[in-house]
N, C-alpha and C positions, 0 to 999 in steps of 0.2 A: 421967062430965064430959060433957055434951053442949058442941056447938061451936056456935058463934054464928051465925047467918045471915050471909054476905056484903051484909050489906044498908048504906047510909049510917048513920055512928052507932055500927055493931057491931064496924068496923075501926079497926084504929090507918092514919093517912096519911101515907102515906109521900115524901109533900112536906113534912114538917111540917121548917123548917127550911132547905128550897132555895131555891135562889138565882135559877138559873141554869136557864131555861124555854126557850132560844134553837132552834130546829133547823139542824144541819148543813149548809153550802154542798154539798152535793155536785158544782157547775157553776160552770166559772171560766170568765174570756175569755181563748183563747186565739190570738195577733195576731188579735183584734177580733171572735172569734167563741166563744159560747159552746158548751164540751164538756167532756164527761162525765171527772172527775179522778177520783171514787173512792168506792163503794158500800159502804164497810168503815168509813165512818165514823159516829161515835155518834151516835145517834139525838137526842133533849130531854136537852139541858143536856149534856152530853157523856158521856150513861150509854146503852147499848146498847139498843136496842129488844128487845121479848119476841120468840125465838127469833134472831136478829143474832149471826152469828159474827164476831169479831176475829181477825185473823191477826197473830203475832207478828209483828215485824220480824225477829226475830234468836234461832234455838233457843240459843243461848250464851250464860249469863252474864255479867251484867258484869262486870269487873274493879272493885277500888276503884283511886282513883288519874286518872289524864287517861284518859277514854276515846279508844280505838285501832281505828280504822273497821277491818270486820273485810277489807277488799278490800286492807288496810296489813299489820295484824296474822297474817293464812294466806298471803301472798303464796307462791309459790310451794311451797306444803304441800298434798299430793293423797292422798287416802286411796283404797289397790288391795284388791279382794276376786278372788278367784278364784270364778269362777263356770258353771252350765253351764244348758244348757237341753237340752229335747227336741223332737227332729222325727218327728213321727206316720211318714210316710208320705216315703221308709220309715226305718224305727224307727234315728235313733239319737242318740248325746250328743256335743254338740256344747258345746266348751269357748270358756272367753270371759275376761277381764279387768273389771271394771266399774270407776271411777275415778271418785271423789264429790273436787268442790274443791268446801269449807269457805269458799273467799270469797267466792263469791255463789252455792253451791247447787247446781252442775250437773252433771250425770252424762255421763259417757261408756262406752259399751261395745265394745270393741275384742276381736277375734275375730284371735288368730294365723293369720297364715297357712301354711296346710298344703299343702307343692309336690304338684302333682296330684290333689286333690282334688277337681275337677270341681264345685266349688260357690265361689261367691264370698264373697268373706273377708275382712276389715281389719275397717276400723272399719263395725260398724254401726248406732250412733245418736252420731252427733255431737253436739257439747261443750252442750249447753243445760238449762235449767230444764223438769225430767217430772211432768208433774198429776201426781194419785194415782188409783187406778182411782175409779170410782164408786162408791159416792155423794159424795167428797171429789172429786170431780174440782176443783172452786175451788181446791186448795190443793196444796203442790209438796212435795216429797220433798226429809225434811230430814233431819242426820247421826245421828238415833235413827233414823230409819227401817230403818237397815243394819246387821249385828248377822251373825253366824255361825249355820248352819245354821240359819237362816230364808231365807225365798220374799222374792221383791218381784219385781210384776207392775209390768213399763214394757212399756207400750202394746201392751196383751194377750195378751205372752209372760211366762210365768214364770221366773222364775230364780233359782237352789239356790245360795245362799254357802258356801262349803266352806270357803274359810280367806282370811288378808288377811295381808300384809307386817309385821312388828315395826313398823313405822312407825307404821302403822293400830290394831296394837292399845294402842301408849303411848296414840297421840291417845283413843283409845273411852275405855280406862279410868281415865284426867285427869279426862274429863268426867264419870264414877259409871257407866259403860252396864261394864254385867257380859254380859262374852261367853260365848257356848256353845263346846261343844269343837267341835274341827274336823269338818266332814261327808266324808262316804267317797264316791270318785266310783263311779255306777252301772257297770254291765257295759254296752258297749258290744259287740254283735258286728262290727259294721265295722267299727271300730277295731280289733278280734281279724283280722277278715283280716287287715286292711292289714297290722298287723305281724308277720302270718305269711309274705307276700309281700319285702317289706321285711328278715322273717330270712337267713343265709346258707344260699348252697342245700345242699340234699339230694344225696348220696351218690348217688343211685339217679335224681335230676333230672339231665335233659339238656337241657335247653333252658325258660329261662325269661325272655321276651323284655319282658316287664313288668319285670322287677328290670332287665335292663339298659338299658331306655328312662330307667328313675328314676333310676340310679347314672349313665347318661355324656347326661345329657341336656346341651345347650349346649358340648360338648365334642368339638375339632375335632383330626385332627396334621393340621400342615401341612408337606409335604416339596418342593424345592425338585428340580426335574429339567428334562431336558432330551433332545429325539428330534432324530436326525439324517434330512431330510427325505433319503431313496431316489434322487424321483424327479430332487432336486437336484444332487450330488454336492459343486459348487462352494459352496451356500451353506452359512452356518452354522450352529451348533445353532440349534433353538427353543426357548424358554427355556418351560416352564411351572410351573403351582403345581399339585400334590395334593394334596385334603381327603378326609380321612378320617373320616366322621363316626360316632362310636364305639354312637350311640344305637340304631342299624339297623344298620350296617355296609355302606355305600352310600361311595361315590365320585363323588368330581367334581373334572375337571381341567379350568383356566382357561390362555389361553395369553396371556402377556408381551408386549405390541410394545411398540418404543420409537417415540415421538410426535418430530414433524419438530423440535422446539425439544432431544430430548434427550433428555424426563424419561420413567421407566417408564409406562407403563400397564397395563390387562386389558382385554383383549379379551373378543369373545364365546366362549361356554363351545364346549374343545374335546372335554368327555365331557360329557355329563348327568346329572346325577344318581341313579345307578342301582346293582347289585350288578354288578362287574366280575368274567366269570367265567375262569378263570386257562387256560383251552383251549375256546374258544368254538370250535364246531360249525358246519360249513358249512351244517345243513340247518336252518329256521325250525321255533324252537320250536311244538309245538304250544299249541292254546288250552287252558289250563290245569295245564299239565304243569307251571305253578315256583308252585301256589299250596302251601298247608300243607294241606288238606283237599279231598278230589275224591269227588263221590258220584258213586255206580253207578247204571245205570237195569236192576232186575234183573224188572219186570212189568209189561208195555203190555198190555192190556187194554180192549174195550171200554167191559165190566160194570165190571171193579174200579178201571178208570186206573192211574195212572203210580205204580210201588214203587219206592222209592229206597234209597239203604243206603250208607253210610260205606266206600271202601275202605279199611280197616283196615291191610291189607297194603302200602296204598302202590305195587299194582300198575303204574298209568297214570303213577308219575310218573318225571320226566322227572332221572336224579340228576346233576349240575353241583357242582364243585368253585371256591369264588366266594375269593376277596382275604380275608383277614382282618387283622388290625394284625400279629398275627406275621410276614408275608412280605413286608412292607414295611420296609426297610432302607438306610443309606445305601449306595451301590454298588452294591445291587442292580437288577434291571430286572424292569421290569411291561409284559405284553402288554395292547394295550389295541386288542382287537380287529385283531391284524394289525400294529400299529408298539411297535416294541423301543424304550421310556422308559425309562431310565436316575437314579435318585436320586440327586442331587448332595450334598443338607444338607436342613436341617432346623429350625423353630423351637426357640426356647430350652421352650416349654409338650411341645413333643414329646421333646422328651430328658427332660424329669424324666418322663414319662410312662414309657419303657421301663425308666429306670434302678429305679422305682420297680413295673415289673412286671416286666419282663423282665431284670432287673439289666444289662443293659448299660450299658458306660462307654466303647466305641470311639465316638466321633462328627467322625471323620476326616471333611472336606467334600471331592469331588471334583471336580479342578479338570476341568470340560472346554474354556474357550477361554481365550485371551493375555490376560493382564494389560493396563487402559486404557493403550494410551499418552500420557504426559505432556502434559499442556495447553502450548502455545507460550507461554512469557512475552510479555507482553502489551507490547509499544516504545510510547512515548512520545513524540509528537515533541518539540521540542527547545522553546524556550521563545523566541517572537517578536518582543518588548521590548514587547509592550505589556500595560499594566497588573503586576500583581505575578503572582511565580510561582505563587499559591495557585491567582487567578481563572484562571490559564492554562491549569495541570494541571486545573482542577474541568472546563474545557466539552471536558477530552477523554472524560467519563465519561458524557457524554450526551448528546443532542440538545437535552435543555433546560437552559438555565445555569443552575446551582445557588451560591448562594454558599458559601463553605469552613466549614465545622464548626469551630467551634474547642472546645477541653476548654475545658467550661462547669464540670467540677469542680473544679479548678483556678482555675479564674477566681473563683468563689464562696471557695476556702477560702483562697488568696492575694491575694486584692482588698486593697487601702491596703499593700502589704508592700513597698518599697522601698530599696534600699540604695544607698546616697550615699556618691563617695570622690568628693576632690578629686585634680587632675591637673594635669600641666602638660606644657607642646607640648615637642615635643623635636625645636631647631633649631640650622641653627649663625647664627640671628640674634640676639643677646642678647636686644632686644625680645621678640622672639616669644618666650624661656624664662621671661623673665619675666611673662608671662602665666596667670593662676589659673582653671581653670575646675573647674565641681563636673556629674559623669558619674550619673545617677540611671538605676538597673536598677529595670524593675518586674516583680514577679515573677509578677505572674497572665499576664500575653500575651509574657515577653523580650521587649520593647521599649525601647528606651533613648533618655536626649535629653540634649544637653549645655549646661548657661548656661555664661555667659562672665561671672564677677567682676571689677565694676569696683574700681580701685585710686585712690588720692587724690594727685591733679597726674601722673597719669601719661599722659592723657588717653586710656584706653582704655576705653569706658561697658561697664557693663554689659548683658546683650545676649542673646537666643536665638543660641548656633552651630547646633545642633541640632536641630531638631521629632521627637516624639516614636514612634518608629518602631522596627522590627528591623532591625541593622543586618548586613551581609554579611561575612564573614572575605576577608582578599586573596584574589588570585595561586589565583581563579578563575574560571574561563570562563564568558562570561554567558551565549551562548545554547550551550542543554544540556541533555538531556533531565528529568534527577536535579534534584530542589530545590537550593538551594546555601547552604552551611553558614552559618551562624548565631552569634552573639555567645550566649552563656550566663553563668547565673550564675556557673558554676562559671569561667568565665573571666577573671574578674573579683575581683584581689586585689591589695593595695597590695604595688607593683614587677611590674605584668604591664603591657604594652605593646600599646593597640589602636591598629589603623589607623582612624579614622574619617573619610569625607567626603577622602579623600588627605590627611589628618594627622597625623602621629603622635603618640601623647599616653603619657605615663606615670603609673600610677597611687602618687601620692606619699602616701595618706593616705585613712582612712575614719570615719566620723562614729562614735559610741556606738550606738547603733541596729544599723548593721552589724554591726561587729566583736562586740555581742551577740549576732542572730540567727543570724550566722554558726558562732559558740562553740553556740550550742545547738543547729543543725542539723549537727553534724558529719560525719554518715554524707553530708550531699549536698555539705559544702563538702573537700577533704580539706586544702587551705592552711590553715585553722583547727582540725584532731584534734590536738587536745595529746598525744593518748596516739602517735602517728604518729610526731608530733615527737621525740619523746622517745625512743623507739627507734629513731631513727637517727643520735640525739647517740651514745647509750648504744656501734653501732657504730664509733664514729670509732677509728682509731689510736691505738696511748700513746703517738708524737711528739705529736700533739695535744694528747692528753690536759698530757703536761706542756708547752706552750706556754700552754695556759690556767691552769696551777695559775701558772704564771710574771707572769704578765699579771696575771691576778687577785692575785695579793703587790703588786705594781708599785702598781695601781689604786687599793687601798686600804689604806694602810700603816697606817691605824689601828686596823686589825684591826674594823671595824665589821659588817662582815659585807653591806654596802651597796655597790651603785655607781652609775653613774647611766646611765640605760637606753639613750645615746649610745656611751658606753663598749661596755657590753654589746653592742649590736649592734654595732661596729665591729670587735670581737671576733670575735666569727661570723662575718661579713662576709671578715674578711681571711684567717678562718682555711680559707677556701673548706669549711664544713663541710657544701655543695649543702643549703642554706635561701635560700627567697626571702624580701623585705623579709616578708611578711605572715606569715611563719612565724617569723620573727623578735619580730614582734610581736603575737602570740598567745602566745609563749612568754611574754616584757620580763611583759603582760597577767595570767598565771600565777601567774609570779612575784613580781612587782611587791608594794611599800610600800604598807601603806592607809595611804591619804592623807585627813587628816579636812578638807578642803576638798571635799567633795561636799555638805555641808548648808550653807558658804556658798555654792556655786555654784546650787547649787535657790532660796535667796532673794534672790541678783541677777535669776536670772531672773525670778523670781516680782516683782521688781519692775519687770524689762525687758515685761514682758506688760501689769502695770498702766498702764506707762506708752503703750505703745501704744494700750491701750483707752479711758482718760482722753484723749489726744487725738480718737480717733475719735469719744469721745463715747457710748460705747457701757455704757449701765445697767443693761438690763433682764436682771438677776441673776435674777428672779424665773421667767421664763420657760425661763428655761436651768436653774436647778433640775425644775422641775417636768417638763422633757425628760428628765430623767436620772432623776426619778424613775417614770415611765412606765416605762422601761424597767429594771427595779428590781424585779420583783415581790414579792421575798422581804424587800424594806425593809435591808436587812444592807446599806449604805453602797458597795457593791459592781459593778461593770457591765465587763464584758467589753470590754479595749484597741478591738479594732475598733470595736465598739459606742459609746465613749466618743468615737472620733473622726471617725464619723459623725452624733453627737450635736452637733459640734461644730462640723462641715459643713455639714450641713443649718442652722443657727439662724445662718450667717455669722458668727462668729467672727471677728473684726478683728485677727487675730494669725496672723503670718508661718509657714508651714507647718513650717519650721524648729524654728522658737521649740515651737509644739503640741508639734509629736514627741517633742522633746526633755519637754518639762516629761511629757506623759502617762507616757512611759517614766519621770521619778523618780518620780513616786506608782501605779506599776504594782506588784502583786504576787502573790504566786501563784494567788489569789481571783477575780483583777480589779483594775481601777481603782478608790480611792479617791475616787471623784468629791468627794465634801465636804469633803476637804480640800483639794483643787486649786479649787472654786468658792469654797472661802475664802481661800484664798492669792490668786484673779486678784482679787478684790472691791474694788475700789479706792477703792467708798465707804464701807463698814465696814469692810474694814482697811486702811489706806491704807500704803504701802510705804515706804521713804527715795527721795528721790528716787537717779537714776541716772546716771552717768556716758557719757558719748557712746562712750567705749571699749566698754564693756558695750553697749551696743546694739548696736555693728556686733560683735560677736562672737558674742553670742546672738542676735540677731534677725535677720542679716544671713545669717552661717553659724555658725551655733548647732550644725549637729550635724557639720557638719567638724571641727571644733574641740574638741568634745567629749569627744574621748576622749589629747586630749593629759596632763591632770593626773592621769589616771590610772596613768601608766609613767615616773614623773620616775626613781625610786630601782628596783633588783632586787635581790632578796633571793639572790644566788647562792650561797650559805650550804646554803641550802635546796635550788637545783637543783645543787649537787654531790652532796649527799647522794646527792637522789633517782636523778640519772643516772648520774653517776659512782664510787658508794659510796664518797666521799668526805667527811668531819664535821669542820667549823670549830669551835673556840672560842674564842667571839667575846672575852667578859668575865668576869670574877670576878662574885661578886655585889657588891663593895666596889668595882667599878666599871673596876677596874684593867685597862687593855690587853693581850692575850698577842697573845704570837708567833703567828702563823699556821701547823700545823699541820694536817696531810694526812695521813689513813691512809688505807691499804686493810685493807677490811675482807675 
């Protein structure tokens, strides 16, 4: 069958049914200028022209589902191939590693650095896309171009791939690539010669300087020495540092001198680096006497010229014995051209070298000078009375005045923590004794403030008695060098006597927050440590135990097991058990009867807070809620107690400081303050409370913190106290409610 000529009417029209005949645009406007953006776009109607090649955008097949870009799918994934290439002059095989990055089809070639190879090694080809060799230079290497036991040409250099790591094998196998068997590495005479050089010394091999250089390069032994100058017998020993270079057995010595400020510095070289002879000769060495090889002129004639031969017998060499590493040890001497240098000590690397090489263990240093005399103590001038003692002390440390440094960490940890105590003035005047004060101690900087409370119809107005600041203890000298002792948090407890501004105060009570804080940090406050108090009570004599038994029998005729706190306090104070009021208070709180009035107090406190907000016309609870939500990233309804206090202060909540602290304490749990319940309780718009009495306002708003601890210690469960302290038991009542007599038995 003959084929028809390729003429119109004798062939099928390839354009039948085709609707797109546009020509692809190869130019585009970039910043207002026409630029070539691509030559690989299809020619007419989206189809390539004859001879036109289309480059594949990715060598990896598309997966089902959402398409993930290659830079994300193959992030931090690298294919590693073992390879080598040949150098012709001189002939040698150079090993390298080829890294292929699937995320962007880039290639990197790295040759491992071989020490003292004499060739530039490291990264041979930096990471980038490498084009294929001609005639396909318009294309780039992809993952399918790499396989074991095949060659790749990278910039006219042929690399042979010998093997790959397990990750690369799994990666290529999943792509459907059939891996070849690993290729052997060809023999290389230069590498073989190098291995022979690095091999252990043979028995008949006496000297191998190349091996010594390769093994001990950058290794230096450091010895600390001294030399007594005979020309000046009164001079102190001169300190020297001897450096022994293991790579060529040379020695270099530096002298250590002291600068004007007293610090040590290294001066010029005492001995320039060279081999140091043990017995230096008085004669000058002949030229060529210390060389390894000597040439002899055996024939000189005008016709034949000069003839030379090597001096195998070394007839002209001068034999000298130089110092080696085994000649240097602590306590030994080194003859440095007639100077007698004593080795006193060495550094840690030198000790390790001698332990490993020669098995030495004794490295006791040689004492060659007296220990430095202790520096005299710096005497500070006494306080001059101007400014604070800290300011006066800081001016003694330098010419430029600097502000005294404060403990920033303590300030941040204990900010907004205030211990509040109620105090009475100790005076012979009855009117002075009736005055009531509130003493606040700030733990962040150990400062104190005193405020006097007003009393109705007493003529005493509430005022600030002492502004916030540190308070010195009495009985100290005013103008002295050492800083004065000041009151600390450990000096404040119920029953303590303080001398402030010429007046004597006694702390008679503390608020609930202060008592709880001191009990929670009992390791800092010994007066609030329940364990120490109980141990002291257990050591009371037997006669006092009998008195306690008799007193409790008379104080509880109905055998309820409870007595009032006032009776409990009077008993311990009258028996002289060595306890102060604060310790008795802590003990009463530990064994107090659970009072059901705590919830009632919270309701009254919320009513007082609502009354204060209503009188101040504060109703912006939405902004307050947003402020709490902003500080609650987990949205669990809890924020730290310190953060809750800062939020209320930032929005200027018109509630007294004492009442606000007490409320936050009531709503505080182990994981933070329940701000949702707190905001709902003080919201007088949506949750109005019942009207409050004037006595409640005075109780909670004016002095809520000081009186908060009274309700929790009305009755004391003395039966539990007796069982814990004195090992005494009491049977209070039968199940039917009938009272029993008080029985105490010793276990």
